[in-house]
PyMOL Python script that loads the backbone (N, CA, C, O; Angstrom):
from pymol import cmd

cmd.read_pdbstr("""\
ATOM      1  N   MET A   1       8.631  -5.984   4.710  1.00  0.00           N
ATOM      2  CA  MET A   1       8.555  -5.276   3.044  1.00  0.00           C
ATOM      3  C   MET A   1       8.241  -6.562   2.427  1.00  0.00           C
ATOM      4  O   MET A   1       7.423  -6.433   1.516  1.00  0.00           O
ATOM      5  N   LYS A   2       8.740  -8.104   2.689  1.00  0.00           N
ATOM      6  CA  LYS A   2       8.310  -8.772   1.731  1.00  0.00           C
ATOM      7  C   LYS A   2       6.395  -8.716   1.669  1.00  0.00           C
ATOM      8  O   LYS A   2       5.844  -9.115   0.643  1.00  0.00           O
ATOM      9  N   ASN A   3       5.682  -8.273   2.671  1.00  0.00           N
ATOM     10  CA  ASN A   3       4.545  -8.734   2.359  1.00  0.00           C
ATOM     11  C   ASN A   3       3.723  -7.716   1.362  1.00  0.00           C
ATOM     12  O   ASN A   3       2.707  -7.955   0.710  1.00  0.00           O
ATOM     13  N   LYS A   4       4.584  -6.354   1.467  1.00  0.00           N
ATOM     14  CA  LYS A   4       4.140  -5.546   0.647  1.00  0.00           C
ATOM     15  C   LYS A   4       4.300  -5.840  -0.797  1.00  0.00           C
ATOM     16  O   LYS A   4       3.450  -5.630  -1.663  1.00  0.00           O
ATOM     17  N   ARG A   5       5.854  -6.509  -1.020  1.00  0.00           N
ATOM     18  CA  ARG A   5       6.050  -7.252  -2.613  1.00  0.00           C
ATOM     19  C   ARG A   5       4.626  -8.242  -2.849  1.00  0.00           C
ATOM     20  O   ARG A   5       3.728  -8.157  -3.686  1.00  0.00           O
ATOM     21  N   ILE A   6       4.840  -9.129  -1.809  1.00  0.00           N
ATOM     22  CA  ILE A   6       3.795 -10.131  -2.299  1.00  0.00           C
ATOM     23  C   ILE A   6       2.062  -9.404  -2.951  1.00  0.00           C
ATOM     24  O   ILE A   6       1.392  -9.822  -3.895  1.00  0.00           O
ATOM     25  N   ALA A   7       1.745  -8.122  -1.930  1.00  0.00           N
ATOM     26  CA  ALA A   7       0.698  -7.408  -2.022  1.00  0.00           C
ATOM     27  C   ALA A   7       0.549  -6.805  -3.424  1.00  0.00           C
ATOM     28  O   ALA A   7      -0.486  -6.478  -4.006  1.00  0.00           O
ATOM     29  N   ALA A   8       2.190  -6.713  -3.948  1.00  0.00           N
ATOM     30  CA  ALA A   8       2.121  -5.621  -4.855  1.00  0.00           C
ATOM     31  C   ALA A   8       2.007  -6.421  -6.149  1.00  0.00           C
ATOM     32  O   ALA A   8       1.367  -5.953  -7.090  1.00  0.00           O
ATOM     33  N   LEU A   9       2.785  -7.971  -6.254  1.00  0.00           N
ATOM     34  CA  LEU A   9       2.320  -8.693  -6.758  1.00  0.00           C
ATOM     35  C   LEU A   9       0.711  -9.102  -7.031  1.00  0.00           C
ATOM     36  O   LEU A   9      -0.041  -8.834  -7.968  1.00  0.00           O
ATOM     37  N   ILE A  10       0.550  -9.755  -5.980  1.00  0.00           N
ATOM     38  CA  ILE A  10      -1.134  -9.990  -6.148  1.00  0.00           C
ATOM     39  C   ILE A  10      -2.021  -8.730  -7.249  1.00  0.00           C
ATOM     40  O   ILE A  10      -2.726  -8.994  -8.223  1.00  0.00           O
ATOM     41  N   ALA A  11      -1.705  -7.435  -6.720  1.00  0.00           N
ATOM     42  CA  ALA A  11      -2.692  -6.677  -7.718  1.00  0.00           C
ATOM     43  C   ALA A  11      -2.067  -6.339  -8.403  1.00  0.00           C
ATOM     44  O   ALA A  11      -2.345  -5.181  -8.712  1.00  0.00           O
ATOM     45  N   ILE A  12      -0.920  -6.888  -9.112  1.00  0.00           N
ATOM     46  CA  ILE A  12      -0.850  -6.487 -10.739  1.00  0.00           C
ATOM     47  C   ILE A  12      -0.850  -7.797 -11.399  1.00  0.00           C
ATOM     48  O   ILE A  12      -0.776  -7.881 -12.625  1.00  0.00           O
ATOM     49  N   ALA A  13      -0.949  -9.064 -10.455  1.00  0.00           N
ATOM     50  CA  ALA A  13      -1.872 -10.346 -11.261  1.00  0.00           C
ATOM     51  C   ALA A  13      -3.147  -9.746 -11.253  1.00  0.00           C
ATOM     52  O   ALA A  13      -3.699  -9.752 -12.353  1.00  0.00           O
ATOM     53  N   ILE A  14      -3.931  -9.096 -10.086  1.00  0.00           N
ATOM     54  CA  ILE A  14      -5.297  -9.016 -10.264  1.00  0.00           C
ATOM     55  C   ILE A  14      -5.948  -7.918 -12.059  1.00  0.00           C
ATOM     56  O   ILE A  14      -6.818  -8.036 -12.922  1.00  0.00           O
ATOM     57  N   PHE A  15      -4.947  -7.076 -11.750  1.00  0.00           N
ATOM     58  CA  PHE A  15      -4.840  -5.922 -12.807  1.00  0.00           C
ATOM     59  C   PHE A  15      -4.334  -6.487 -14.122  1.00  0.00           C
ATOM     60  O   PHE A  15      -4.618  -5.655 -14.983  1.00  0.00           O
ATOM     61  N   THR A  16      -3.895  -7.218 -14.505  1.00  0.00           N
ATOM     62  CA  THR A  16      -3.479  -7.818 -15.404  1.00  0.00           C
ATOM     63  C   THR A  16      -4.479  -8.623 -15.866  1.00  0.00           C
ATOM     64  O   THR A  16      -4.933  -8.556 -17.009  1.00  0.00           O
ATOM     65  N   PHE A  17      -4.875  -9.463 -14.929  1.00  0.00           N
ATOM     66  CA  PHE A  17      -6.403 -10.134 -15.274  1.00  0.00           C
ATOM     67  C   PHE A  17      -7.511  -9.418 -15.162  1.00  0.00           C
ATOM     68  O   PHE A  17      -8.553 -10.073 -15.172  1.00  0.00           O
ATOM     69  N   MET A  18      -7.611  -8.104 -15.044  1.00  0.00           N
ATOM     70  CA  MET A  18      -8.667  -7.496 -15.379  1.00  0.00           C
ATOM     71  C   MET A  18      -8.549  -6.782 -16.929  1.00  0.00           C
ATOM     72  O   MET A  18      -9.403  -5.980 -17.305  1.00  0.00           O
ATOM     73  N   THR A  19      -7.760  -7.047 -17.506  1.00  0.00           N
ATOM     74  CA  THR A  19      -7.291  -6.545 -18.752  1.00  0.00           C
ATOM     75  C   THR A  19      -7.887  -7.249 -19.572  1.00  0.00           C
ATOM     76  O   THR A  19      -8.215  -6.871 -20.697  1.00  0.00           O
ATOM     77  N   SER A  20      -8.125  -8.532 -19.019  1.00  0.00           N
ATOM     78  CA  SER A  20      -8.330  -9.450 -20.065  1.00  0.00           C
ATOM     79  C   SER A  20     -10.130  -9.746 -20.537  1.00  0.00           C
ATOM     80  O   SER A  20     -10.533 -10.538 -21.389  1.00  0.00           O
ATOM     81  N   PHE A  21     -10.930  -8.845 -19.684  1.00  0.00           N
ATOM     82  CA  PHE A  21     -12.238  -8.747 -19.756  1.00  0.00           C
ATOM     83  C   PHE A  21     -12.787  -7.874 -21.029  1.00  0.00           C
ATOM     84  O   PHE A  21     -12.417  -6.791 -21.483  1.00  0.00           O
ATOM     85  N   ASN A  22     -13.734  -8.708 -21.387  1.00  0.00           N
ATOM     86  CA  ASN A  22     -14.669  -7.600 -22.582  1.00  0.00           C
ATOM     87  C   ASN A  22     -16.161  -8.250 -22.399  1.00  0.00           C
ATOM     88  O   ASN A  22     -16.682  -8.651 -21.358  1.00  0.00           O
ATOM     89  N   LEU A  23     -16.553  -8.238 -23.382  1.00  0.00           N
ATOM     90  CA  LEU A  23     -18.445  -8.373 -23.420  1.00  0.00           C
ATOM     91  C   LEU A  23     -18.648  -9.487 -22.894  1.00  0.00           C
ATOM     92  O   LEU A  23     -19.528  -9.725 -22.067  1.00  0.00           O
ATOM     93  N   ASN A  24     -17.863 -10.245 -23.323  1.00  0.00           N
ATOM     94  CA  ASN A  24     -18.678 -11.588 -23.382  1.00  0.00           C
ATOM     95  C   ASN A  24     -18.228 -12.384 -21.940  1.00  0.00           C
ATOM     96  O   ASN A  24     -18.737 -13.469 -21.659  1.00  0.00           O
ATOM     97  N   SER A  25     -17.138 -11.677 -20.983  1.00  0.00           N
ATOM     98  CA  SER A  25     -16.873 -12.018 -19.870  1.00  0.00           C
ATOM     99  C   SER A  25     -18.006 -12.848 -18.616  1.00  0.00           C
ATOM    100  O   SER A  25     -18.726 -11.877 -18.384  1.00  0.00           O
ATOM    101  N   PRO A  26     -18.383 -13.608 -18.016  1.00  0.00           N
ATOM    102  CA  PRO A  26     -18.969 -13.560 -16.867  1.00  0.00           C
ATOM    103  C   PRO A  26     -19.133 -12.295 -16.170  1.00  0.00           C
ATOM    104  O   PRO A  26     -18.355 -11.351 -16.030  1.00  0.00           O
ATOM    105  N   LEU A  27     -20.348 -12.495 -15.756  1.00  0.00           N
ATOM    106  CA  LEU A  27     -20.580 -11.617 -14.187  1.00  0.00           C
ATOM    107  C   LEU A  27     -19.736 -11.393 -13.138  1.00  0.00           C
ATOM    108  O   LEU A  27     -19.012 -10.492 -12.715  1.00  0.00           O
ATOM    109  N   TRP A  28     -20.105 -12.652 -12.820  1.00  0.00           N
ATOM    110  CA  TRP A  28     -19.359 -13.377 -11.331  1.00  0.00           C
ATOM    111  C   TRP A  28     -17.867 -13.030 -11.677  1.00  0.00           C
ATOM    112  O   TRP A  28     -17.323 -12.493 -10.712  1.00  0.00           O
ATOM    113  N   LEU A  29     -17.208 -13.146 -12.547  1.00  0.00           N
ATOM    114  CA  LEU A  29     -16.037 -12.897 -12.275  1.00  0.00           C
ATOM    115  C   LEU A  29     -15.162 -11.666 -12.318  1.00  0.00           C
ATOM    116  O   LEU A  29     -13.958 -11.575 -12.078  1.00  0.00           O
ATOM    117  N   PHE A  30     -16.316 -10.438 -12.793  1.00  0.00           N
ATOM    118  CA  PHE A  30     -16.158  -9.080 -13.080  1.00  0.00           C
ATOM    119  C   PHE A  30     -16.720  -8.987 -11.393  1.00  0.00           C
ATOM    120  O   PHE A  30     -16.131  -8.171 -10.684  1.00  0.00           O
ATOM    121  N   VAL A  31     -17.387  -9.477 -11.020  1.00  0.00           N
ATOM    122  CA  VAL A  31     -17.668  -8.954  -9.118  1.00  0.00           C
ATOM    123  C   VAL A  31     -16.497  -9.237  -8.324  1.00  0.00           C
ATOM    124  O   VAL A  31     -16.023  -8.394  -7.563  1.00  0.00           O
ATOM    125  N   VAL A  32     -15.939 -10.571  -8.495  1.00  0.00           N
ATOM    126  CA  VAL A  32     -14.956 -11.283  -7.764  1.00  0.00           C
ATOM    127  C   VAL A  32     -13.833 -10.452  -8.054  1.00  0.00           C
ATOM    128  O   VAL A  32     -12.981 -10.206  -7.200  1.00  0.00           O
ATOM    129  N   THR A  33     -13.784  -9.937  -9.399  1.00  0.00           N
ATOM    130  CA  THR A  33     -11.957  -9.170  -9.357  1.00  0.00           C
ATOM    131  C   THR A  33     -12.342  -7.529  -8.815  1.00  0.00           C
ATOM    132  O   THR A  33     -11.509  -6.758  -8.337  1.00  0.00           O
ATOM    133  N   SER A  34     -13.846  -7.217  -9.026  1.00  0.00           N
ATOM    134  CA  SER A  34     -13.999  -5.747  -8.469  1.00  0.00           C
ATOM    135  C   SER A  34     -13.943  -6.071  -6.716  1.00  0.00           C
ATOM    136  O   SER A  34     -13.301  -5.214  -6.108  1.00  0.00           O
ATOM    137  N   LEU A  35     -14.525  -7.180  -5.855  1.00  0.00           N
ATOM    138  CA  LEU A  35     -14.353  -7.328  -4.781  1.00  0.00           C
ATOM    139  C   LEU A  35     -12.897  -7.508  -4.252  1.00  0.00           C
ATOM    140  O   LEU A  35     -12.595  -7.313  -3.075  1.00  0.00           O
ATOM    141  N   PHE A  36     -11.885  -7.957  -5.369  1.00  0.00           N
ATOM    142  CA  PHE A  36     -10.252  -7.313  -4.868  1.00  0.00           C
ATOM    143  C   PHE A  36      -9.820  -6.235  -4.725  1.00  0.00           C
ATOM    144  O   PHE A  36      -9.143  -5.723  -3.832  1.00  0.00           O
ATOM    145  N   TYR A  37     -10.554  -5.588  -6.376  1.00  0.00           N
ATOM    146  CA  TYR A  37     -10.228  -4.392  -5.955  1.00  0.00           C
ATOM    147  C   TYR A  37     -10.589  -3.202  -4.973  1.00  0.00           C
ATOM    148  O   TYR A  37      -9.880  -2.225  -4.731  1.00  0.00           O
ATOM    149  N   GLY A  38     -11.517  -3.416  -4.592  1.00  0.00           N
ATOM    150  CA  GLY A  38     -12.065  -2.805  -3.786  1.00  0.00           C
ATOM    151  C   GLY A  38     -11.439  -2.634  -2.267  1.00  0.00           C
ATOM    152  O   GLY A  38     -11.206  -1.591  -1.655  1.00  0.00           O
ATOM    153  N   VAL A  39     -11.240  -4.032  -1.855  1.00  0.00           N
ATOM    154  CA  VAL A  39     -10.603  -4.846  -0.765  1.00  0.00           C
ATOM    155  C   VAL A  39      -9.014  -3.797  -0.600  1.00  0.00           C
ATOM    156  O   VAL A  39      -8.593  -3.428   0.496  1.00  0.00           O
ATOM    157  N   ARG A  40      -8.399  -3.503  -1.804  1.00  0.00           N
ATOM    158  CA  ARG A  40      -6.715  -3.469  -1.829  1.00  0.00           C
ATOM    159  C   ARG A  40      -7.055  -1.555  -1.775  1.00  0.00           C
ATOM    160  O   ARG A  40      -6.309  -0.875  -1.070  1.00  0.00           O
ATOM    161  N   MET A  41      -8.015  -0.982  -2.437  1.00  0.00           N
ATOM    162  CA  MET A  41      -8.558   0.506  -2.242  1.00  0.00           C
ATOM    163  C   MET A  41      -8.732   0.490  -1.081  1.00  0.00           C
ATOM    164  O   MET A  41      -8.211   1.536  -0.696  1.00  0.00           O
ATOM    165  N   GLY A  42      -9.250  -0.168   0.008  1.00  0.00           N
ATOM    166  CA  GLY A  42      -9.605   0.326   0.920  1.00  0.00           C
ATOM    167  C   GLY A  42      -8.575   0.327   2.040  1.00  0.00           C
ATOM    168  O   GLY A  42      -8.456   1.210   2.889  1.00  0.00           O
ATOM    169  N   LEU A  43      -7.687  -1.023   1.903  1.00  0.00           N
ATOM    170  CA  LEU A  43      -6.786  -1.103   2.803  1.00  0.00           C
ATOM    171  C   LEU A  43      -5.618  -0.039   2.138  1.00  0.00           C
ATOM    172  O   LEU A  43      -4.776  -0.049   3.036  1.00  0.00           O
ATOM    173  N   PHE A  44      -5.229   0.631   1.358  1.00  0.00           N
ATOM    174  CA  PHE A  44      -4.768   1.848   1.146  1.00  0.00           C
ATOM    175  C   PHE A  44      -4.838   3.138   1.293  1.00  0.00           C
ATOM    176  O   PHE A  44      -3.931   3.897   1.631  1.00  0.00           O
ATOM    177  N   GLN A  45      -6.358   3.483   0.934  1.00  0.00           N
ATOM    178  CA  GLN A  45      -6.618   4.581   1.625  1.00  0.00           C
ATOM    179  C   GLN A  45      -6.480   5.047   2.524  1.00  0.00           C
ATOM    180  O   GLN A  45      -5.892   6.107   2.733  1.00  0.00           O
ATOM    181  N   SER A  46      -7.121   4.186   3.442  1.00  0.00           N
ATOM    182  CA  SER A  46      -6.570   4.874   4.901  1.00  0.00           C
ATOM    183  C   SER A  46      -5.346   5.439   5.762  1.00  0.00           C
ATOM    184  O   SER A  46      -5.280   6.428   6.493  1.00  0.00           O
ATOM    185  N   PRO A  47      -4.440   4.507   5.435  1.00  0.00           N
ATOM    186  CA  PRO A  47      -3.117   4.879   5.689  1.00  0.00           C
ATOM    187  C   PRO A  47      -2.833   5.829   4.741  1.00  0.00           C
ATOM    188  O   PRO A  47      -2.795   6.873   5.392  1.00  0.00           O
ATOM    189  N   ASN A  48      -2.589   6.119   3.481  1.00  0.00           N
ATOM    190  CA  ASN A  48      -1.809   6.969   2.582  1.00  0.00           C
ATOM    191  C   ASN A  48      -3.074   8.201   3.033  1.00  0.00           C
ATOM    192  O   ASN A  48      -2.788   9.393   2.919  1.00  0.00           O
ATOM    193  N   ASN A  49      -3.804   7.975   3.300  1.00  0.00           N
ATOM    194  CA  ASN A  49      -4.737   9.671   3.865  1.00  0.00           C
ATOM    195  C   ASN A  49      -4.127  10.019   5.211  1.00  0.00           C
ATOM    196  O   ASN A  49      -3.966  11.216   5.445  1.00  0.00           O
ATOM    197  N   SER A  50      -3.789   9.181   6.073  1.00  0.00           N
ATOM    198  CA  SER A  50      -3.668   9.288   7.607  1.00  0.00           C
ATOM    199  C   SER A  50      -1.965  10.577   6.926  1.00  0.00           C
ATOM    200  O   SER A  50      -1.849  11.775   7.186  1.00  0.00           O
ATOM    201  N   VAL A  51      -0.955   9.687   6.066  1.00  0.00           N
ATOM    202  CA  VAL A  51       0.244  10.149   5.814  1.00  0.00           C
ATOM    203  C   VAL A  51       0.391  11.756   5.283  1.00  0.00           C
ATOM    204  O   VAL A  51       1.193  12.571   5.738  1.00  0.00           O
ATOM    205  N   ILE A  52      -0.520  11.977   4.283  1.00  0.00           N
ATOM    206  CA  ILE A  52      -0.562  13.112   3.425  1.00  0.00           C
ATOM    207  C   ILE A  52      -1.715  14.002   4.826  1.00  0.00           C
ATOM    208  O   ILE A  52      -1.324  15.156   5.006  1.00  0.00           O
ATOM    209  N   MET A  53      -2.779  13.673   5.599  1.00  0.00           N
ATOM    210  CA  MET A  53      -3.223  14.529   6.152  1.00  0.00           C
ATOM    211  C   MET A  53      -2.365  14.888   7.544  1.00  0.00           C
ATOM    212  O   MET A  53      -2.642  15.927   8.143  1.00  0.00           O
ATOM    213  N   SER A  54      -1.198  13.902   8.096  1.00  0.00           N
ATOM    214  CA  SER A  54       0.094  14.253   9.353  1.00  0.00           C
ATOM    215  C   SER A  54       0.435  15.020   8.955  1.00  0.00           C
ATOM    216  O   SER A  54       0.710  15.824   9.846  1.00  0.00           O
ATOM    217  N   SER A  55       0.782  15.623   7.436  1.00  0.00           N
ATOM    218  CA  SER A  55       2.302  16.669   7.526  1.00  0.00           C
ATOM    219  C   SER A  55       1.797  17.430   6.642  1.00  0.00           C
ATOM    220  O   SER A  55       2.390  17.661   5.588  1.00  0.00           O
ATOM    221  N   VAL A  56       0.745  17.885   6.905  1.00  0.00           N
ATOM    222  CA  VAL A  56      -0.045  18.933   6.314  1.00  0.00           C
ATOM    223  C   VAL A  56       0.295  19.985   7.886  1.00  0.00           C
ATOM    224  O   VAL A  56       0.679  19.663   9.010  1.00  0.00           O
ATOM    225  N   ASP A  57       0.022  20.987   7.417  1.00  0.00           N
ATOM    226  CA  ASP A  57      -0.424  22.279   8.587  1.00  0.00           C
ATOM    227  C   ASP A  57      -1.791  22.308   8.955  1.00  0.00           C
ATOM    228  O   ASP A  57      -2.523  21.808   8.100  1.00  0.00           O
ATOM    229  N   GLN A  58      -2.443  22.804  10.113  1.00  0.00           N
ATOM    230  CA  GLN A  58      -3.770  22.221  10.732  1.00  0.00           C
ATOM    231  C   GLN A  58      -4.447  23.549   9.751  1.00  0.00           C
ATOM    232  O   GLN A  58      -5.552  23.207   9.331  1.00  0.00           O
ATOM    233  N   GLN A  59      -4.181  24.503   9.443  1.00  0.00           N
ATOM    234  CA  GLN A  59      -4.946  25.325   8.579  1.00  0.00           C
ATOM    235  C   GLN A  59      -5.014  25.122   7.161  1.00  0.00           C
ATOM    236  O   GLN A  59      -5.639  25.804   6.349  1.00  0.00           O
ATOM    237  N   PHE A  60      -4.214  23.984   6.921  1.00  0.00           N
ATOM    238  CA  PHE A  60      -4.480  23.805   5.191  1.00  0.00           C
ATOM    239  C   PHE A  60      -5.342  22.015   4.820  1.00  0.00           C
ATOM    240  O   PHE A  60      -5.377  21.353   3.783  1.00  0.00           O
ATOM    241  N   LEU A  61      -5.966  21.738   6.319  1.00  0.00           N
ATOM    242  CA  LEU A  61      -6.013  20.622   6.181  1.00  0.00           C
ATOM    243  C   LEU A  61      -7.034  20.287   4.967  1.00  0.00           C
ATOM    244  O   LEU A  61      -6.853  19.413   4.120  1.00  0.00           O
ATOM    245  N   GLY A  62      -8.006  21.052   5.048  1.00  0.00           N
ATOM    246  CA  GLY A  62      -9.198  20.981   3.879  1.00  0.00           C
ATOM    247  C   GLY A  62      -8.964  21.609   2.599  1.00  0.00           C
ATOM    248  O   GLY A  62      -9.839  21.549   1.735  1.00  0.00           O
ATOM    249  N   ILE A  63      -7.774  22.257   2.373  1.00  0.00           N
ATOM    250  CA  ILE A  63      -7.368  22.470   0.697  1.00  0.00           C
ATOM    251  C   ILE A  63      -6.686  21.028   0.740  1.00  0.00           C
ATOM    252  O   ILE A  63      -7.055  20.281  -0.166  1.00  0.00           O
ATOM    253  N   ALA A  64      -5.724  20.493   1.666  1.00  0.00           N
ATOM    254  CA  ALA A  64      -4.731  18.971   1.357  1.00  0.00           C
ATOM    255  C   ALA A  64      -6.155  17.923   1.088  1.00  0.00           C
ATOM    256  O   ALA A  64      -6.261  17.186   0.107  1.00  0.00           O
ATOM    257  N   GLY A  65      -7.017  18.030   2.007  1.00  0.00           N
ATOM    258  CA  GLY A  65      -7.984  16.937   1.459  1.00  0.00           C
ATOM    259  C   GLY A  65      -8.627  16.836   0.300  1.00  0.00           C
ATOM    260  O   GLY A  65      -9.071  15.773  -0.136  1.00  0.00           O
ATOM    261  N   SER A  66      -8.747  18.336  -0.472  1.00  0.00           N
ATOM    262  CA  SER A  66      -9.740  18.173  -0.912  1.00  0.00           C
ATOM    263  C   SER A  66      -8.628  17.854  -2.291  1.00  0.00           C
ATOM    264  O   SER A  66      -9.246  16.972  -2.886  1.00  0.00           O
ATOM    265  N   VAL A  67      -7.668  18.042  -2.885  1.00  0.00           N
ATOM    266  CA  VAL A  67      -6.631  18.298  -3.775  1.00  0.00           C
ATOM    267  C   VAL A  67      -6.452  16.691  -3.370  1.00  0.00           C
ATOM    268  O   VAL A  67      -6.745  16.058  -4.385  1.00  0.00           O
ATOM    269  N   ASN A  68      -6.168  15.978  -2.532  1.00  0.00           N
ATOM    270  CA  ASN A  68      -5.979  14.785  -2.352  1.00  0.00           C
ATOM    271  C   ASN A  68      -7.529  13.424  -3.131  1.00  0.00           C
ATOM    272  O   ASN A  68      -7.439  12.237  -3.448  1.00  0.00           O
ATOM    273  N   SER A  69      -8.639  14.320  -3.154  1.00  0.00           N
ATOM    274  CA  SER A  69      -9.477  14.064  -3.206  1.00  0.00           C
ATOM    275  C   SER A  69      -9.592  14.357  -5.308  1.00  0.00           C
ATOM    276  O   SER A  69     -10.037  13.442  -6.003  1.00  0.00           O
ATOM    277  N   LEU A  70      -9.284  15.238  -5.733  1.00  0.00           N
ATOM    278  CA  LEU A  70      -9.153  15.798  -6.857  1.00  0.00           C
ATOM    279  C   LEU A  70      -8.358  14.779  -7.297  1.00  0.00           C
ATOM    280  O   LEU A  70      -8.909  13.867  -7.913  1.00  0.00           O
ATOM    281  N   ALA A  71      -7.005  14.735  -7.085  1.00  0.00           N
ATOM    282  CA  ALA A  71      -5.851  13.893  -7.829  1.00  0.00           C
ATOM    283  C   ALA A  71      -6.890  12.403  -8.227  1.00  0.00           C
ATOM    284  O   ALA A  71      -7.458  12.097  -9.275  1.00  0.00           O
ATOM    285  N   ARG A  72      -6.815  11.657  -6.797  1.00  0.00           N
ATOM    286  CA  ARG A  72      -7.979  10.299  -6.920  1.00  0.00           C
ATOM    287  C   ARG A  72      -8.920  10.682  -7.860  1.00  0.00           C
ATOM    288  O   ARG A  72      -9.120   9.745  -8.632  1.00  0.00           O
ATOM    289  N   ASN A  73      -9.592  11.672  -8.129  1.00  0.00           N
ATOM    290  CA  ASN A  73     -10.266  10.840  -8.626  1.00  0.00           C
ATOM    291  C   ASN A  73     -10.107  11.227 -10.248  1.00  0.00           C
ATOM    292  O   ASN A  73     -10.624  10.493 -11.090  1.00  0.00           O
ATOM    293  N   LEU A  74      -9.232  12.627 -10.698  1.00  0.00           N
ATOM    294  CA  LEU A  74      -8.590  12.824 -11.959  1.00  0.00           C
ATOM    295  C   LEU A  74      -8.173  11.398 -12.248  1.00  0.00           C
ATOM    296  O   LEU A  74      -8.620  10.809 -13.232  1.00  0.00           O
ATOM    297  N   LEU A  75      -7.254  10.791 -11.338  1.00  0.00           N
ATOM    298  CA  LEU A  75      -6.181   9.605 -11.588  1.00  0.00           C
ATOM    299  C   LEU A  75      -7.430   8.601 -12.260  1.00  0.00           C
ATOM    300  O   LEU A  75      -7.325   8.368 -13.464  1.00  0.00           O
ATOM    301  N   ASN A  76      -8.535   8.040 -11.564  1.00  0.00           N
ATOM    302  CA  ASN A  76      -9.306   7.124 -11.809  1.00  0.00           C
ATOM    303  C   ASN A  76     -10.248   7.403 -13.248  1.00  0.00           C
ATOM    304  O   ASN A  76     -10.446   6.495 -14.055  1.00  0.00           O
ATOM    305  N   ASN A  77     -10.703   8.570 -13.401  1.00  0.00           N
ATOM    306  CA  ASN A  77     -11.072   8.724 -14.479  1.00  0.00           C
ATOM    307  C   ASN A  77     -10.175   8.924 -15.526  1.00  0.00           C
ATOM    308  O   ASN A  77     -10.599   8.545 -16.617  1.00  0.00           O
ATOM    309  N   TYR A  78      -9.239   9.331 -15.513  1.00  0.00           N
ATOM    310  CA  TYR A  78      -8.122   9.046 -16.545  1.00  0.00           C
ATOM    311  C   TYR A  78      -7.654   7.433 -17.514  1.00  0.00           C
ATOM    312  O   TYR A  78      -7.272   7.035 -18.614  1.00  0.00           O
ATOM    313  N   CYS A  79      -8.002   7.017 -16.250  1.00  0.00           N
ATOM    314  CA  CYS A  79      -7.698   5.214 -16.416  1.00  0.00           C
ATOM    315  C   CYS A  79      -9.137   4.782 -17.115  1.00  0.00           C
ATOM    316  O   CYS A  79      -9.080   3.864 -17.933  1.00  0.00           O
ATOM    317  N   TYR A  80     -10.335   5.348 -16.860  1.00  0.00           N
ATOM    318  CA  TYR A  80     -11.541   4.503 -17.058  1.00  0.00           C
ATOM    319  C   TYR A  80     -11.427   5.368 -19.273  1.00  0.00           C
ATOM    320  O   TYR A  80     -11.469   4.859 -20.393  1.00  0.00           O
ATOM    321  N   ALA A  81     -11.315   6.476 -18.848  1.00  0.00           N
ATOM    322  CA  ALA A  81     -11.116   6.942 -20.120  1.00  0.00           C
ATOM    323  C   ALA A  81     -10.622   6.487 -21.450  1.00  0.00           C
ATOM    324  O   ALA A  81     -11.244   6.328 -22.500  1.00  0.00           O
ATOM    325  N   PHE A  82      -9.003   6.267 -21.085  1.00  0.00           N
ATOM    326  CA  PHE A  82      -7.849   6.016 -22.041  1.00  0.00           C
ATOM    327  C   PHE A  82      -7.698   4.689 -21.584  1.00  0.00           C
ATOM    328  O   PHE A  82      -7.350   3.966 -22.517  1.00  0.00           O
ATOM    329  N   CYS A  83      -7.850   3.954 -20.286  1.00  0.00           N
ATOM    330  CA  CYS A  83      -6.948   2.664 -20.795  1.00  0.00           C
ATOM    331  C   CYS A  83      -8.214   1.391 -21.216  1.00  0.00           C
ATOM    332  O   CYS A  83      -7.935   0.229 -20.921  1.00  0.00           O
ATOM    333  N   LYS A  84      -8.994   1.560 -21.609  1.00  0.00           N
ATOM    334  CA  LYS A  84     -10.566   0.995 -21.774  1.00  0.00           C
ATOM    335  C   LYS A  84     -10.107   0.443 -23.386  1.00  0.00           C
ATOM    336  O   LYS A  84      -9.667   1.200 -24.252  1.00  0.00           O
ATOM    337  N   GLU A  85     -10.337  -1.170 -23.574  1.00  0.00           N
ATOM    338  CA  GLU A  85      -9.955  -1.031 -24.930  1.00  0.00           C
ATOM    339  C   GLU A  85     -11.238  -1.216 -26.009  1.00  0.00           C
ATOM    340  O   GLU A  85     -12.282  -1.856 -25.884  1.00  0.00           O
ATOM    341  N   PRO A  86     -10.764  -0.448 -27.045  1.00  0.00           N
ATOM    342  CA  PRO A  86     -11.415   0.217 -28.340  1.00  0.00           C
ATOM    343  C   PRO A  86     -12.307  -0.782 -28.321  1.00  0.00           C
ATOM    344  O   PRO A  86     -12.240  -1.926 -27.872  1.00  0.00           O
ATOM    345  N   GLN A  87     -13.375  -0.033 -29.015  1.00  0.00           N
ATOM    346  CA  GLN A  87     -14.593  -0.736 -29.680  1.00  0.00           C
ATOM    347  C   GLN A  87     -14.407  -0.822 -31.034  1.00  0.00           C
ATOM    348  O   GLN A  87     -14.135   0.057 -31.852  1.00  0.00           O
ATOM    349  N   LYS A  88     -14.679  -2.576 -31.223  1.00  0.00           N
ATOM    350  CA  LYS A  88     -14.442  -2.827 -33.060  1.00  0.00           C
ATOM    351  C   LYS A  88     -15.572  -2.412 -33.513  1.00  0.00           C
ATOM    352  O   LYS A  88     -15.796  -2.426 -34.723  1.00  0.00           O
TER     353      LYS A  88
END
""", "prot")
cmd.dss("prot")
cmd.show_as("cartoon", "prot")
cmd.util.cbc("prot")
cmd.orient("prot")
């Protein structure tokens, strides 16, 4: 339980740091934080998908997988559209 809290705090710190990016931010900084974001998503998605798919009946696996993917993509696109800093 303690490790999950530490991981959550690290993720919050990275996301908070990423909100300070602007057009003048160095490229290496964006690459490093994107790398951490990708690793975090990779570590989260596999167990999450496993739990979701194991709780669904065999006949509904295709539907559950597509709804899971749709929800993930919609939420990511929502964040990109509405969470960005407005242009000045």
